[in-house]
C-alpha positions in Angstrom: 0.0 0.0 0.0 2.8 2.4 0.9 4.5 1.7 -2.5 1.3 2.5 -4.4 1.0 5.8 -2.5 4.6 6.7 -3.4 4.0 6.1 -7.1 0.8 8.3 -7.1 1.3 11.7 -8.7 1.8 14.5 -6.1 -0.8 17.3 -6.0 0.6 20.8 -6.8 0.5 23.0 -3.8 -2.2 25.7 -4.0 0.3 28.5 -3.4 2.3 27.4 -6.5 -0.8 27.3 -8.6 -1.7 30.9 -7.5 1.8 32.1 -8.2 1.8 30.5 -11.7 -1.6 32.1 -12.4 -0.4 35.5 -11.4 2.7 35.2 -13.5 0.6 34.1 -16.5 -1.8 37.1 -16.0 1.1 39.5 -15.8 2.8 38.1 -18.8 -0.5 38.4 -20.8 -1.0 42.0 -19.5 2.6 42.9 -20.6 2.2 41.3 -23.9 -1.2 43.0 -24.4 0.2 46.4 -23.4 3.1 46.0 -25.8 0.8 45.0 -28.6 -1.5 47.9 -27.8 1.4 50.4 -27.7 3.1 49.0 -30.7 0.3 48.4 -33.1 -3.0 49.9 -31.9 -2.1 53.3 -30.5 -2.3 55.9 -33.3 1.2 57.3 -33.8 1.9 60.8 -35.1 4.8 61.9 -37.3 7.3 64.7 -36.7 5.4 67.8 -35.5 2.2 65.8 -34.7 0.2 66.3 -31.4 0.9 63.9 -28.6 0.3 63.2 -24.9 3.1 60.6 -24.4 6.1 59.2 -26.2 4.0 56.2 -27.3 1.9 58.5 -29.5 4.9 59.3 -31.7 6.5 57.4 -34.6 10.0 56.1 -34.5 11.4 59.0 -36.6 10.2 61.5 -33.9 10.1 59.4 -30.7 10.0 62.2 -28.1 6.8 63.9 -27.0 7.9 67.3 -25.7 5.6 69.5 -23.6 5.7 72.9 -22.0 3.9 71.5 -18.9 2.8 68.2 -17.5 -0.8 68.9 -18.2 -0.4 70.6 -21.6 -0.4 69.1 -25.1 2.9 67.9 -26.6 4.4 67.7 -30.0 6.3 64.7 -31.5 10.0 65.7 -31.9 13.5 64.4 -32.3 17.0 65.6 -31.5 18.7 67.9 -34.0 21.7 70.1 -34.6 20.3 72.4 -37.4 17.1 73.0 -39.2 18.2 70.6 -41.9 17.8 67.8 -39.4 14.1 68.5 -39.2 11.7 69.1 -42.1 10.1 72.0 -44.0 8.4 74.5 -41.7 9.9 72.7 -38.7 12.8 74.4 -36.8 15.6 73.1 -34.6 15.2 74.8 -31.3 17.3 74.6 -28.1 15.4 73.4 -25.1 16.3 72.7 -21.5 17.1 69.1 -20.7 16.6 67.2 -17.4 20.4 67.2 -17.1 22.6 69.7 -15.3 26.3 70.8 -15.5 28.7 71.0 -12.6 27.3 74.5 -11.7 23.7 73.2 -11.4 22.6 74.9 -14.6 20.3 72.9 -17.0 21.9 71.7 -20.2 20.4 72.4 -23.5 19.9 70.3 -26.6 18.3 70.8 -30.0 14.8 69.5 -30.8 12.5 69.9 -33.8 9.4 72.1 -33.4 6.9 73.2 -36.0 7.1 76.9 -36.9 3.4 77.4 -36.3 3.7 76.1 -32.8 6.8 78.4 -32.1 4.9 81.4 -33.4 1.9 80.6 -31.2 4.1 80.2 -28.1 6.0 83.4 -29.0 2.7 85.2 -29.1 1.6 83.8 -25.8 4.9 84.6 -24.1 4.6 88.2 -25.4 1.1 88.4 -24.0 2.1 86.9 -20.7 5.1 89.2 -20.5 2.9 92.2 -21.1 0.5 91.2 -18.4 3.4 90.5 -16.0 5.1 93.8 -16.8 1.9 95.6 -16.2 1.5 94.0 -12.8 5.1 94.5 -11.7 5.6 97.8 -13.5 8.4 96.1 -15.5 7.5 97.8 -18.8 7.7 101.2 -17.1 10.7 100.6 -14.8 14.4 101.0 -15.3 15.0 97.7 -13.5 13.2 94.5 -14.2 11.3 93.3 -11.2 11.3 89.4 -11.2 8.1 87.4 -10.8 9.6 83.9 -11.3 7.8 80.8 -9.9 9.4 79.7 -6.7 11.5 82.8 -6.1 12.1 83.8 -2.5 10.7 87.0 -1.1 10.6 88.7 2.2 12.8 90.4 4.9 16.0 89.1 6.2 18.2 90.5 9.0 21.9 89.7 8.6 24.6 90.1 11.3 28.1 90.9 10.1 30.9 92.2 12.2 28.6 92.8 15.1 26.2 94.9 13.1 22.7 94.0 12.1 21.1 95.1 8.8 17.7 94.3 7.4 17.2 93.8 3.7 14.2 93.2 1.5 14.7 90.4 -1.0 12.6 89.7 -4.1 14.3 87.0 -6.1 17.4 88.6 -7.7 16.8 92.0 -6.2 18.0 93.3 -2.8 17.3 96.6 -1.1 17.8 98.1 2.3 14.6 97.8 4.3 12.6 100.8 5.3 13.9 103.2 2.7 11.3 105.2 0.8 8.8 105.4 3.6 9.6 109.1 4.1 11.0 110.0 0.7 14.3 108.6 1.6 16.7 107.4 -1.0 16.3 103.7 -1.9 19.3 101.6 -2.6 18.6 98.5 -4.8 21.0 95.8 -6.1 20.2 93.7 -9.1 22.3 90.6 -8.3 21.8 89.2 -11.8 23.8 92.1 -13.3 25.7 93.3 -10.3 24.4 96.8 -10.7 23.4 99.0 -7.7 20.8 101.8 -8.1 20.4 104.8 -5.8 16.9 106.2 -6.2 15.6 109.5 -4.9 11.8 109.4 -5.0 11.6 113.0 -3.9 13.5 114.5 -6.8 12.4 111.6 -9.1 16.0 110.8 -10.1 18.3 107.8 -9.9 21.9 106.8 -10.6 23.3 103.4 -11.4 26.8 102.0 -11.0 28.5 98.6 -11.6 29.6 96.5 -8.6 33.1 95.2 -9.4 33.7 91.4 -9.3 36.9 90.0 -8.0 38.7 87.5 -10.3 38.9 83.8 -9.4 37.1 80.5 -9.8 36.1 79.2 -6.4 35.3 75.6 -6.0 31.8 75.1 -4.7 30.6 71.7 -3.5 27.1 70.9 -2.4 27.0 68.4 0.5 24.2 66.1 1.7 23.9 68.0 5.0 21.3 70.4 6.0 20.8 72.8 9.0 18.3 75.3 10.3 19.1 79.0 10.5 16.6 81.5 11.9 13.9 78.9 11.6 14.6 78.2 7.9 16.1 75.0 6.6 19.1 75.5 4.4 21.7 73.3 2.5 25.3 73.1 3.5 27.8 73.9 0.7 31.6 74.0 0.9 33.4 76.9 -0.8 37.1 76.6 -1.5 39.0 79.7 -2.8 42.8 79.4 -2.8 43.8 78.4 0.8 40.5 79.6 2.3 37.6 77.3 3.0 34.1 78.5 3.8 31.0 76.6 4.8 27.7 78.2 3.7 24.2 77.4 4.6 22.1 78.3 1.5 18.5 78.5 0.3 17.4 78.6 -3.3 15.3 81.2 -5.1 17.1 84.4 -4.3 20.6 85.9 -4.1 22.5 88.5 -2.1 25.0 91.2 -2.6 25.6 94.0 -0.1 24.2 97.2 -1.5 27.0 99.2 0.1 29.7 97.0 -1.4 31.9 98.4 -4.2 33.0 94.9 -5.2 31.7 91.3 -4.9 34.2 88.6 -4.2 34.5 85.7 -6.6 32.6 83.3 -4.3 29.8 85.9 -3.8 29.4 86.2 -7.5 29.4 82.4 -7.9 26.5 82.2 -5.4 24.5 84.8 -7.4 25.0 82.8 -10.6 23.7 79.7 -8.8 20.7 81.7 -7.5 21.2 80.8 -3.8 20.9 83.1 -0.7 23.4 82.6 2.2 21.8 82.4 5.7 25.2 81.6 7.3 28.8 81.9 6.2 31.6 80.4 8.3 35.2 81.0 7.3 37.4 78.5 9.0 35.9 78.6 12.5 34.8 82.2 12.4 31.3 83.3 11.5 31.3 85.9 8.7 27.6 86.2 8.1 24.5 85.0 10.0 20.8 85.5 9.4 19.1 86.3 12.8 15.6 86.8 11.3 14.0 85.5 8.1 10.5 86.6 7.3 9.3 85.0 4.1 6.3 86.8 2.5 5.3 88.4 -0.8 6.7 91.9 -1.4 5.0 94.5 -3.5 6.9 95.1 -6.8 6.6 98.9 -6.2 9.3 98.6 -3.6 11.8 97.9 -6.3 10.4 99.7 -9.4 12.3 102.7 -10.7 9.7 104.5 -12.9 10.8 105.3 -16.5 9.8 108.9 -15.7 12.7 109.2 -13.3 15.7 111.0 -14.7 19.0 109.1 -15.0 21.6 111.3 -13.5 24.3 109.4 -15.3 22.8 110.4 -18.7 23.5 114.1 -18.3 
């Protein structure tokens, strides 16, 4: 009897049967998805409308969009217009890759001229509305309104003295000026220009902040800290034999409005669009934010009306 039992076929465990069924279903689903994507989805040629890459033919495999929710266009990499087709231009676009300074790399992709014209018209319309809101069209200095930019008041301690500044993206000004027709001092960190504005006489002057030569080595670490209640990233800055540790936040930049020159590492931070909340040189603190009040600031604080006379133009 025992021998007969040993020769009888063994029943497959239920768990094994379930696993095999799941694998079979997944295989069929994958095969079905591949067949659907490969043969059933309508595919557009170069310049055709798309929502995903699978909607594009092999000669134009990329579906490029201005936004995640917007419509896309089937495109392919190019170096010149000759790599595309008639009425389709080779345009440089930002890639999801970055260089050693954290700036997005660019690559050429094919776009229909009609789409480029439509986007250009929309940008002009948006820029007109934005300028009207910020006074950019009627201002000697462009007031930034970029998504994600940092705005608010920050109090910095340096050499035992505290100074409060108003920050709006790439612009910096001494806080409180202008309330009683005082002179306003504004720095455009993107151009390293400082403007002295007299709202009482409706005049202004502009001068260039010098930049010290040098190529500091800036390294972003994985460490973070909190300064004045604001989380910031720790970066190392090496310049010659001097090493600095900076705790930085993105979305703004800083240059002292009273400075006649910006050091090489200060200029590097403005290029990267980061604002220092703390700078330690060796073991000595050089700059420390004691208060950070993040809130929207009115563009009028930074606008220099085109009706104001430029004293340097005399």
